[in-house]
mmCIF file as gemmi writes it, N, C-alpha and C atoms, coordinates in Angstrom:
data_model
loop_
_atom_site.group_PDB
_atom_site.id
_atom_site.type_symbol
_atom_site.label_atom_id
_atom_site.label_alt_id
_atom_site.label_comp_id
_atom_site.label_asym_id
_atom_site.label_entity_id
_atom_site.label_seq_id
_atom_site.pdbx_PDB_ins_code
_atom_site.Cartn_x
_atom_site.Cartn_y
_atom_site.Cartn_z
_atom_site.occupancy
_atom_site.B_iso_or_equiv
_atom_site.pdbx_formal_charge
_atom_site.auth_seq_id
_atom_site.auth_asym_id
_atom_site.pdbx_PDB_model_num
ATOM 1 N N . MET Axp A 1 ? -6.449 -169.984 35.519 1 0 ? 1 A 1
ATOM 2 C CA . MET Axp A 1 ? -5.272 -170.35 36.267 1 0 ? 1 A 1
ATOM 3 C C . MET Axp A 1 ? -4.048 -169.824 35.514 1 0 ? 1 A 1
ATOM 4 N N . HIS Axp A 2 ? -3.159 -169.221 36.231 1 0 ? 2 A 1
ATOM 5 C CA . HIS Axp A 2 ? -1.939 -168.656 35.673 1 0 ? 2 A 1
ATOM 6 C C . HIS Axp A 2 ? -0.746 -169.437 36.224 1 0 ? 2 A 1
ATOM 7 N N . THR Axp A 3 ? 0.177 -169.811 35.346 1 0 ? 3 A 1
ATOM 8 C CA . THR Axp A 3 ? 1.373 -170.522 35.799 1 0 ? 3 A 1
ATOM 9 C C . THR Axp A 3 ? 2.588 -169.618 35.639 1 0 ? 3 A 1
ATOM 10 N N . TYR Axp A 4 ? 3.587 -169.851 36.487 1 0 ? 4 A 1
ATOM 11 C CA . TYR Axp A 4 ? 4.816 -169.073 36.4 1 0 ? 4 A 1
ATOM 12 C C . TYR Axp A 4 ? 5.967 -169.907 36.937 1 0 ? 4 A 1
ATOM 13 N N . LEU Axp A 5 ? 7.163 -169.586 36.469 1 0 ? 5 A 1
ATOM 14 C CA . LEU Axp A 5 ? 8.367 -170.302 36.869 1 0 ? 5 A 1
ATOM 15 C C . LEU Axp A 5 ? 8.885 -169.738 38.18 1 0 ? 5 A 1
ATOM 16 N N . ILE Axp A 6 ? 9.046 -170.604 39.176 1 0 ? 6 A 1
ATOM 17 C CA . ILE Axp A 6 ? 9.576 -170.187 40.468 1 0 ? 6 A 1
ATOM 18 C C . ILE Axp A 6 ? 11.094 -170.309 40.482 1 0 ? 6 A 1
ATOM 19 N N . GLU Axp A 7 ? 11.575 -171.492 40.068 1 0 ? 7 A 1
ATOM 20 C CA . GLU Axp A 7 ? 13.017 -171.698 39.974 1 0 ? 7 A 1
ATOM 21 C C . GLU Axp A 7 ? 13.313 -172.822 38.995 1 0 ? 7 A 1
ATOM 22 N N . GLN Axp A 8 ? 14.534 -172.791 38.475 1 0 ? 8 A 1
ATOM 23 C CA . GLN Axp A 8 ? 14.94 -173.801 37.507 1 0 ? 8 A 1
ATOM 24 C C . GLN Axp A 8 ? 16.45 -173.976 37.549 1 0 ? 8 A 1
ATOM 25 N N . ASP Axp A 9 ? 16.898 -175.222 37.378 1 0 ? 9 A 1
ATOM 26 C CA . ASP Axp A 9 ? 18.314 -175.491 37.16 1 0 ? 9 A 1
ATOM 27 C C . ASP Axp A 9 ? 18.384 -176.544 36.048 1 0 ? 9 A 1
ATOM 28 N N . LYS Axp A 10 ? 19.522 -177.201 35.897 1 0 ? 10 A 1
ATOM 29 C CA . LYS Axp A 10 ? 19.697 -178.147 34.792 1 0 ? 10 A 1
ATOM 30 C C . LYS Axp A 10 ? 18.74 -179.337 34.843 1 0 ? 10 A 1
ATOM 31 N N . THR Axp A 11 ? 18.458 -179.828 36.028 1 0 ? 11 A 1
ATOM 32 C CA . THR Axp A 11 ? 17.673 -181.054 36.131 1 0 ? 11 A 1
ATOM 33 C C . THR Axp A 11 ? 16.323 -180.89 36.834 1 0 ? 11 A 1
ATOM 34 N N . SER Axp A 12 ? 15.998 -179.694 37.28 1 0 ? 12 A 1
ATOM 35 C CA . SER Axp A 12 ? 14.709 -179.518 37.968 1 0 ? 12 A 1
ATOM 36 C C . SER Axp A 12 ? 14.109 -178.155 37.697 1 0 ? 12 A 1
ATOM 37 N N . ALA Axp A 13 ? 12.811 -178.105 37.896 1 0 ? 13 A 1
ATOM 38 C CA . ALA Axp A 13 ? 12.081 -176.847 37.761 1 0 ? 13 A 1
ATOM 39 C C . ALA Axp A 13 ? 10.895 -176.884 38.713 1 0 ? 13 A 1
ATOM 40 N N . THR Axp A 14 ? 10.561 -175.718 39.244 1 0 ? 14 A 1
ATOM 41 C CA . THR Axp A 14 ? 9.395 -175.576 40.091 1 0 ? 14 A 1
ATOM 42 C C . THR Axp A 14 ? 8.513 -174.505 39.459 1 0 ? 14 A 1
ATOM 43 N N . ILE Axp A 15 ? 7.269 -174.87 39.189 1 0 ? 15 A 1
ATOM 44 C CA . ILE Axp A 15 ? 6.334 -173.914 38.615 1 0 ? 15 A 1
ATOM 45 C C . ILE Axp A 15 ? 5.217 -173.655 39.622 1 0 ? 15 A 1
ATOM 46 N N . GLY Axp A 16 ? 4.771 -172.406 39.653 1 0 ? 16 A 1
ATOM 47 C CA . GLY Axp A 16 ? 3.707 -172.004 40.556 1 0 ? 16 A 1
ATOM 48 C C . GLY Axp A 16 ? 2.391 -171.877 39.807 1 0 ? 16 A 1
ATOM 49 N N . PHE Axp A 17 ? 1.31 -172.017 40.542 1 0 ? 17 A 1
ATOM 50 C CA . PHE Axp A 17 ? -0.043 -171.914 39.984 1 0 ? 17 A 1
ATOM 51 C C . PHE Axp A 17 ? -0.846 -170.907 40.782 1 0 ? 17 A 1
ATOM 52 N N . LYS Axp A 18 ? -1.23 -169.811 40.147 1 0 ? 18 A 1
ATOM 53 C CA . LYS Axp A 18 ? -2.138 -168.851 40.771 1 0 ? 18 A 1
ATOM 54 C C . LYS Axp A 18 ? -3.556 -169.363 40.558 1 0 ? 18 A 1
ATOM 55 N N . ASP Axp A 19 ? -4.348 -169.333 41.607 1 0 ? 19 A 1
ATOM 56 C CA . ASP Axp A 19 ? -5.739 -169.822 41.541 1 0 ? 19 A 1
ATOM 57 C C . ASP Axp A 19 ? -5.767 -171.267 41.021 1 0 ? 19 A 1
ATOM 58 N N . ALA Axp A 20 ? -4.927 -172.103 41.605 1 0 ? 20 A 1
ATOM 59 C CA . ALA Axp A 20 ? -4.771 -173.483 41.148 1 0 ? 20 A 1
ATOM 60 C C . ALA Axp A 20 ? -6.019 -174.301 41.333 1 0 ? 20 A 1
ATOM 61 N N . ASN Axp A 21 ? -6.201 -175.229 40.412 1 0 ? 21 A 1
ATOM 62 C CA . ASN Axp A 21 ? -7.314 -176.161 40.456 1 0 ? 21 A 1
ATOM 63 C C . ASN Axp A 21 ? -6.73 -177.559 40.283 1 0 ? 21 A 1
ATOM 64 N N . LEU Axp A 22 ? -6.933 -178.419 41.251 1 0 ? 22 A 1
ATOM 65 C CA . LEU Axp A 22 ? -6.383 -179.776 41.193 1 0 ? 22 A 1
ATOM 66 C C . LEU Axp A 22 ? -6.943 -180.586 40.027 1 0 ? 22 A 1
ATOM 67 N N . THR Axp A 23 ? -8.048 -180.153 39.455 1 0 ? 23 A 1
ATOM 68 C CA . THR Axp A 23 ? -8.62 -180.856 38.324 1 0 ? 23 A 1
ATOM 69 C C . THR Axp A 23 ? -7.637 -180.891 37.155 1 0 ? 23 A 1
ATOM 70 N N . LEU Axp A 24 ? -6.792 -179.89 37.028 1 0 ? 24 A 1
ATOM 71 C CA . LEU Axp A 24 ? -5.802 -179.872 35.962 1 0 ? 24 A 1
ATOM 72 C C . LEU Axp A 24 ? -4.419 -180.323 36.441 1 0 ? 24 A 1
ATOM 73 N N . ILE Axp A 25 ? -4.094 -180.052 37.68 1 0 ? 25 A 1
ATOM 74 C CA . ILE Axp A 25 ? -2.769 -180.425 38.197 1 0 ? 25 A 1
ATOM 75 C C . ILE Axp A 25 ? -2.632 -181.939 38.332 1 0 ? 25 A 1
ATOM 76 N N . THR Axp A 26 ? -3.677 -182.611 38.76 1 0 ? 26 A 1
ATOM 77 C CA . THR Axp A 26 ? -3.614 -184.06 38.959 1 0 ? 26 A 1
ATOM 78 C C . THR Axp A 26 ? -3.317 -184.826 37.663 1 0 ? 26 A 1
ATOM 79 N N . PRO Axp A 27 ? -4.01 -184.565 36.546 1 0 ? 27 A 1
ATOM 80 C CA . PRO Axp A 27 ? -3.653 -185.272 35.313 1 0 ? 27 A 1
ATOM 81 C C . PRO Axp A 27 ? -2.253 -184.887 34.794 1 0 ? 27 A 1
ATOM 82 N N . LEU Axp A 28 ? -1.836 -183.649 35.053 1 0 ? 28 A 1
ATOM 83 C CA . LEU Axp A 28 ? -0.494 -183.228 34.661 1 0 ? 28 A 1
ATOM 84 C C . LEU Axp A 28 ? 0.542 -184.038 35.422 1 0 ? 28 A 1
ATOM 85 N N . MET Axp A 29 ? 0.329 -184.216 36.709 1 0 ? 29 A 1
ATOM 86 C CA . MET Axp A 29 ? 1.249 -185.022 37.519 1 0 ? 29 A 1
ATOM 87 C C . MET Axp A 29 ? 1.265 -186.482 37.023 1 0 ? 29 A 1
ATOM 88 N N . LYS Axp A 30 ? 0.113 -186.996 36.673 1 0 ? 30 A 1
ATOM 89 C CA . LYS Axp A 30 ? 0.024 -188.385 36.179 1 0 ? 30 A 1
ATOM 90 C C . LYS Axp A 30 ? 0.851 -188.546 34.914 1 0 ? 30 A 1
ATOM 91 N N . LYS Axp A 31 ? 0.698 -187.617 33.968 1 0 ? 31 A 1
ATOM 92 C CA . LYS Axp A 31 ? 1.461 -187.681 32.718 1 0 ? 31 A 1
ATOM 93 C C . LYS Axp A 31 ? 2.954 -187.538 32.986 1 0 ? 31 A 1
ATOM 94 N N . LEU Axp A 32 ? 3.337 -186.676 33.881 1 0 ? 32 A 1
ATOM 95 C CA . LEU Axp A 32 ? 4.754 -186.516 34.216 1 0 ? 32 A 1
ATOM 96 C C . LEU Axp A 32 ? 5.311 -187.806 34.816 1 0 ? 32 A 1
ATOM 97 N N . ASN Axp A 33 ? 4.533 -188.456 35.68 1 0 ? 33 A 1
ATOM 98 C CA . ASN Axp A 33 ? 4.972 -189.709 36.29 1 0 ? 33 A 1
ATOM 99 C C . ASN Axp A 33 ? 5.1 -190.845 35.267 1 0 ? 33 A 1
ATOM 100 N N . GLU Axp A 34 ? 4.38 -190.753 34.171 1 0 ? 34 A 1
ATOM 101 C CA . GLU Axp A 34 ? 4.467 -191.763 33.109 1 0 ? 34 A 1
ATOM 102 C C . GLU Axp A 34 ? 5.702 -191.571 32.223 1 0 ? 34 A 1
ATOM 103 N N . ASP Axp A 35 ? 6.326 -190.413 32.278 1 0 ? 35 A 1
ATOM 104 C CA . ASP Axp A 35 ? 7.498 -190.109 31.462 1 0 ? 35 A 1
ATOM 105 C C . ASP Axp A 35 ? 8.739 -190.773 32.084 1 0 ? 35 A 1
ATOM 106 N N . SER Axp A 36 ? 9.398 -191.618 31.318 1 0 ? 36 A 1
ATOM 107 C CA . SER Axp A 36 ? 10.565 -192.348 31.833 1 0 ? 36 A 1
ATOM 108 C C . SER Axp A 36 ? 11.75 -191.434 32.132 1 0 ? 36 A 1
ATOM 109 N N . ASN Axp A 37 ? 11.767 -190.239 31.577 1 0 ? 37 A 1
ATOM 110 C CA . ASN Axp A 37 ? 12.855 -189.287 31.84 1 0 ? 37 A 1
ATOM 111 C C . ASN Axp A 37 ? 12.632 -188.474 33.106 1 0 ? 37 A 1
ATOM 112 N N . VAL Axp A 38 ? 11.432 -188.544 33.663 1 0 ? 38 A 1
ATOM 113 C CA . VAL Axp A 38 ? 11.094 -187.79 34.873 1 0 ? 38 A 1
ATOM 114 C C . VAL Axp A 38 ? 11.438 -188.645 36.094 1 0 ? 38 A 1
ATOM 115 N N . LYS Axp A 39 ? 12.256 -188.071 36.949 1 0 ? 39 A 1
ATOM 116 C CA . LYS Axp A 39 ? 12.736 -188.766 38.143 1 0 ? 39 A 1
ATOM 117 C C . LYS Axp A 39 ? 11.804 -188.547 39.338 1 0 ? 39 A 1
ATOM 118 N N . LEU Axp A 40 ? 11.264 -187.324 39.464 1 0 ? 40 A 1
ATOM 119 C CA . LEU Axp A 40 ? 10.462 -186.966 40.625 1 0 ? 40 A 1
ATOM 120 C C . LEU Axp A 40 ? 9.435 -185.907 40.252 1 0 ? 40 A 1
ATOM 121 N N . VAL Axp A 41 ? 8.224 -186.087 40.747 1 0 ? 41 A 1
ATOM 122 C CA . VAL Axp A 41 ? 7.175 -185.076 40.621 1 0 ? 41 A 1
ATOM 123 C C . VAL Axp A 41 ? 6.62 -184.862 42.013 1 0 ? 41 A 1
ATOM 124 N N . ARG Axp A 42 ? 6.651 -183.615 42.453 1 0 ? 42 A 1
ATOM 125 C CA . ARG Axp A 42 ? 6.187 -183.315 43.814 1 0 ? 42 A 1
ATOM 126 C C . ARG Axp A 42 ? 5.226 -182.123 43.763 1 0 ? 42 A 1
ATOM 127 N N . TYR Axp A 43 ? 4.052 -182.308 44.335 1 0 ? 43 A 1
ATOM 128 C CA . TYR Axp A 43 ? 3.067 -181.241 44.435 1 0 ? 43 A 1
ATOM 129 C C . TYR Axp A 43 ? 3.242 -180.555 45.785 1 0 ? 43 A 1
ATOM 130 N N . ILE Axp A 44 ? 3.327 -179.244 45.768 1 0 ? 44 A 1
ATOM 131 C CA . ILE Axp A 44 ? 3.533 -178.47 47.002 1 0 ? 44 A 1
ATOM 132 C C . ILE Axp A 44 ? 2.277 -177.636 47.239 1 0 ? 44 A 1
ATOM 133 N N . ASP Axp A 45 ? 1.507 -178.039 48.247 1 0 ? 45 A 1
ATOM 134 C CA . ASP Axp A 45 ? 0.259 -177.347 48.54 1 0 ? 45 A 1
ATOM 135 C C . ASP Axp A 45 ? 0.505 -176.109 49.394 1 0 ? 45 A 1
ATOM 136 N N . SER Axp A 46 ? 1.38 -176.223 50.381 1 0 ? 46 A 1
ATOM 137 C CA . SER Axp A 46 ? 1.703 -175.052 51.204 1 0 ? 46 A 1
ATOM 138 C C . SER Axp A 46 ? 3.179 -175.083 51.544 1 0 ? 46 A 1
ATOM 139 N N . HIS Axp A 47 ? 3.741 -173.916 51.537 1 0 ? 47 A 1
ATOM 140 C CA . HIS Axp A 47 ? 5.156 -173.75 51.813 1 0 ? 47 A 1
ATOM 141 C C . HIS Axp A 47 ? 5.327 -172.364 52.429 1 0 ? 47 A 1
ATOM 142 N N . PRO Axp A 48 ? 6.165 -172.213 53.437 1 0 ? 48 A 1
ATOM 143 C CA . PRO Axp A 48 ? 6.299 -170.921 54.11 1 0 ? 48 A 1
ATOM 144 C C . PRO Axp A 48 ? 6.718 -169.765 53.208 1 0 ? 48 A 1
ATOM 145 N N . GLU Axp A 49 ? 7.434 -170.084 52.117 1 0 ? 49 A 1
ATOM 146 C CA . GLU Axp A 49 ? 7.913 -169.009 51.247 1 0 ? 49 A 1
ATOM 147 C C . GLU Axp A 49 ? 7.06 -168.831 49.983 1 0 ? 49 A 1
ATOM 148 N N . LEU Axp A 50 ? 6.042 -169.664 49.804 1 0 ? 50 A 1
ATOM 149 C CA . LEU Axp A 50 ? 5.213 -169.585 48.6 1 0 ? 50 A 1
ATOM 150 C C . LEU Axp A 50 ? 3.775 -169.254 48.963 1 0 ? 50 A 1
ATOM 151 N N . LYS Axp A 51 ? 3.16 -168.388 48.178 1 0 ? 51 A 1
ATOM 152 C CA . LYS Axp A 51 ? 1.749 -168.059 48.388 1 0 ? 51 A 1
ATOM 153 C C . LYS Axp A 51 ? 0.847 -169.027 47.627 1 0 ? 51 A 1
ATOM 154 N N . ASP Axp A 52 ? 1.353 -169.508 46.498 1 0 ? 52 A 1
ATOM 155 C CA . ASP Axp A 52 ? 0.555 -170.33 45.607 1 0 ? 52 A 1
ATOM 156 C C . ASP Axp A 52 ? 1.001 -171.798 45.649 1 0 ? 52 A 1
ATOM 157 N N . ARG Axp A 53 ? 0.146 -172.65 45.149 1 0 ? 53 A 1
ATOM 158 C CA . ARG Axp A 53 ? 0.513 -174.059 45.004 1 0 ? 53 A 1
ATOM 159 C C . ARG Axp A 53 ? 1.597 -174.169 43.94 1 0 ? 53 A 1
ATOM 160 N N . ALA Axp A 54 ? 2.382 -175.257 44.014 1 0 ? 54 A 1
ATOM 161 C CA . ALA Axp A 54 ? 3.488 -175.407 43.081 1 0 ? 54 A 1
ATOM 162 C C . ALA Axp A 54 ? 3.69 -176.863 42.714 1 0 ? 54 A 1
ATOM 163 N N . LEU Axp A 55 ? 4.412 -177.07 41.636 1 0 ? 55 A 1
ATOM 164 C CA . LEU Axp A 55 ? 4.766 -178.397 41.17 1 0 ? 55 A 1
ATOM 165 C C . LEU Axp A 55 ? 6.264 -178.409 40.918 1 0 ? 55 A 1
ATOM 166 N N . HIS Axp A 56 ? 6.957 -179.358 41.545 1 0 ? 56 A 1
ATOM 167 C CA . HIS Axp A 56 ? 8.401 -179.496 41.391 1 0 ? 56 A 1
ATOM 168 C C . HIS Axp A 56 ? 8.671 -180.74 40.559 1 0 ? 56 A 1
ATOM 169 N N . VAL Axp A 57 ? 9.474 -180.602 39.517 1 0 ? 57 A 1
ATOM 170 C CA . VAL Axp A 57 ? 9.767 -181.707 38.609 1 0 ? 57 A 1
ATOM 171 C C . VAL Axp A 57 ? 11.274 -181.859 38.467 1 0 ? 57 A 1
ATOM 172 N N . GLU Axp A 58 ? 11.777 -183.068 38.67 1 0 ? 58 A 1
ATOM 173 C CA . GLU Axp A 58 ? 13.183 -183.389 38.442 1 0 ? 58 A 1
ATOM 174 C C . GLU Axp A 58 ? 13.263 -184.44 37.337 1 0 ? 58 A 1
ATOM 175 N N . VAL Axp A 59 ? 14.241 -184.259 36.45 1 0 ? 59 A 1
ATOM 176 C CA . VAL Axp A 59 ? 14.419 -185.201 35.351 1 0 ? 59 A 1
ATOM 177 C C . VAL Axp A 59 ? 15.785 -185.875 35.443 1 0 ? 59 A 1
ATOM 178 N N . SER Axp A 60 ? 15.86 -187.086 34.921 1 0 ? 60 A 1
ATOM 179 C CA . SER Axp A 60 ? 17.143 -187.786 34.853 1 0 ? 60 A 1
ATOM 180 C C . SER Axp A 60 ? 17.777 -187.565 33.492 1 0 ? 60 A 1
ATOM 181 N N . LYS Axp A 61 ? 16.96 -187.153 32.523 1 0 ? 61 A 1
ATOM 182 C CA . LYS Axp A 61 ? 17.411 -186.942 31.161 1 0 ? 61 A 1
ATOM 183 C C . LYS Axp A 61 ? 16.586 -185.826 30.548 1 0 ? 61 A 1
ATOM 184 N N . GLY Axp A 62 ? 17.21 -184.962 29.774 1 0 ? 62 A 1
ATOM 185 C CA . GLY Axp A 62 ? 16.488 -183.881 29.12 1 0 ? 62 A 1
ATOM 186 C C . GLY Axp A 62 ? 16.323 -182.656 30.02 1 0 ? 62 A 1
ATOM 187 N N . LYS Axp A 63 ? 15.428 -181.764 29.594 1 0 ? 63 A 1
ATOM 188 C CA . LYS Axp A 63 ? 15.19 -180.527 30.323 1 0 ? 63 A 1
ATOM 189 C C . LYS Axp A 63 ? 13.843 -180.615 31.051 1 0 ? 63 A 1
ATOM 190 N N . PRO Axp A 64 ? 13.819 -180.14 32.284 1 0 ? 64 A 1
ATOM 191 C CA . PRO Axp A 64 ? 12.572 -180.234 33.053 1 0 ? 64 A 1
ATOM 192 C C . PRO Axp A 64 ? 11.395 -179.494 32.42 1 0 ? 64 A 1
ATOM 193 N N . LEU Axp A 65 ? 11.644 -178.323 31.851 1 0 ? 65 A 1
ATOM 194 C CA . LEU Axp A 65 ? 10.546 -177.573 31.254 1 0 ? 65 A 1
ATOM 195 C C . LEU Axp A 65 ? 10.018 -178.256 29.995 1 0 ? 65 A 1
ATOM 196 N N . ASP Axp A 66 ? 10.89 -178.991 29.288 1 0 ? 66 A 1
ATOM 197 C CA . ASP Axp A 66 ? 10.423 -179.758 28.132 1 0 ? 66 A 1
ATOM 198 C C . ASP Axp A 66 ? 9.494 -180.886 28.576 1 0 ? 66 A 1
ATOM 199 N N . ALA Axp A 67 ? 9.819 -181.531 29.682 1 0 ? 67 A 1
ATOM 200 C CA . ALA Axp A 67 ? 8.961 -182.602 30.22 1 0 ? 67 A 1
ATOM 201 C C . ALA Axp A 67 ? 7.608 -182.025 30.626 1 0 ? 67 A 1
ATOM 202 N N . ILE Axp A 68 ? 7.606 -180.874 31.274 1 0 ? 68 A 1
ATOM 203 C CA . ILE Axp A 68 ? 6.352 -180.232 31.696 1 0 ? 68 A 1
ATOM 204 C C . ILE Axp A 68 ? 5.529 -179.84 30.471 1 0 ? 68 A 1
ATOM 205 N N . LYS Axp A 69 ? 6.18 -179.294 29.47 1 0 ? 69 A 1
ATOM 206 C CA . LYS Axp A 69 ? 5.479 -178.888 28.247 1 0 ? 69 A 1
ATOM 207 C C . LYS Axp A 69 ? 4.867 -180.111 27.546 1 0 ? 69 A 1
ATOM 208 N N . LYS Axp A 70 ? 5.629 -181.192 27.447 1 0 ? 70 A 1
ATOM 209 C CA . LYS Axp A 70 ? 5.139 -182.412 26.806 1 0 ? 70 A 1
ATOM 210 C C . LYS Axp A 70 ? 3.917 -182.963 27.549 1 0 ? 70 A 1
ATOM 211 N N . ALA Axp A 71 ? 3.997 -183.002 28.867 1 0 ? 71 A 1
ATOM 212 C CA . ALA Axp A 71 ? 2.876 -183.487 29.664 1 0 ? 71 A 1
ATOM 213 C C . ALA Axp A 71 ? 1.663 -182.557 29.534 1 0 ? 71 A 1
ATOM 214 N N . SER Axp A 72 ? 1.902 -181.269 29.525 1 0 ? 72 A 1
ATOM 215 C CA . SER Axp A 72 ? 0.813 -180.291 29.392 1 0 ? 72 A 1
ATOM 216 C C . SER Axp A 72 ? 0.096 -180.442 28.059 1 0 ? 72 A 1
ATOM 217 N N . GLU Axp A 73 ? 0.869 -180.649 27.005 1 0 ? 73 A 1
ATOM 218 C CA . GLU Axp A 73 ? 0.27 -180.822 25.679 1 0 ? 73 A 1
ATOM 219 C C . GLU Axp A 73 ? -0.553 -182.116 25.62 1 0 ? 73 A 1
ATOM 220 N N . ALA Axp A 74 ? -0.069 -183.179 26.252 1 0 ? 74 A 1
ATOM 221 C CA . ALA Axp A 74 ? -0.809 -184.437 26.282 1 0 ? 74 A 1
ATOM 222 C C . ALA Axp A 74 ? -2.136 -184.294 27.029 1 0 ? 74 A 1
ATOM 223 N N . VAL Axp A 75 ? -2.106 -183.59 28.153 1 0 ? 75 A 1
ATOM 224 C CA . VAL Axp A 75 ? -3.324 -183.358 28.935 1 0 ? 75 A 1
ATOM 225 C C . VAL Axp A 75 ? -4.301 -182.49 28.144 1 0 ? 75 A 1
ATOM 226 N N . ALA Axp A 76 ? -3.8 -181.423 27.511 1 0 ? 76 A 1
ATOM 227 C CA . ALA Axp A 76 ? -4.645 -180.541 26.717 1 0 ? 76 A 1
ATOM 228 C C . ALA Axp A 76 ? -5.289 -181.305 25.559 1 0 ? 76 A 1
ATOM 229 N N . LYS Axp A 77 ? -4.509 -182.168 24.907 1 0 ? 77 A 1
ATOM 230 C CA . LYS Axp A 77 ? -5.052 -182.956 23.79 1 0 ? 77 A 1
ATOM 231 C C . LYS Axp A 77 ? -6.133 -183.906 24.28 1 0 ? 77 A 1
ATOM 232 N N . TYR Axp A 78 ? -5.893 -184.56 25.402 1 0 ? 78 A 1
ATOM 233 C CA . TYR Axp A 78 ? -6.865 -185.502 25.96 1 0 ? 78 A 1
ATOM 234 C C . TYR Axp A 78 ? -8.196 -184.802 26.276 1 0 ? 78 A 1
ATOM 235 N N . TYR Axp A 79 ? -8.143 -183.63 26.883 1 0 ? 79 A 1
ATOM 236 C CA . TYR Axp A 79 ? -9.362 -182.937 27.29 1 0 ? 79 A 1
ATOM 237 C C . TYR Axp A 79 ? -10.022 -182.162 26.146 1 0 ? 79 A 1
ATOM 238 N N . SER Axp A 80 ? -9.335 -181.974 25.043 1 0 ? 80 A 1
ATOM 239 C CA . SER Axp A 80 ? -9.936 -181.233 23.942 1 0 ? 80 A 1
ATOM 240 C C . SER Axp A 80 ? -10.692 -182.138 22.977 1 0 ? 80 A 1
ATOM 241 N N . ASN Axp A 81 ? -10.539 -183.453 23.113 1 0 ? 81 A 1
ATOM 242 C CA . ASN Axp A 81 ? -11.266 -184.395 22.252 1 0 ? 81 A 1
ATOM 243 C C . ASN Axp A 81 ? -12.635 -184.672 22.762 1 0 ? 81 A 1
């Protein structure tokens, strides 16, 4: 699975997933929802302007990509044990 940045501003970011697998996206969303600085997590399965699945994250504090990175590291750590 390959991830890429679709768009970003101060409080939100949307990342795309090529050949997405919900097995990894679902725990990532769970970790993001557990973060008190994350305001909104939205999974986009189909969209007229996107070919791939995407994840939209909005934060109330901090940087959206930092929240995604933190959640990704937590998921990776959990599955590597």
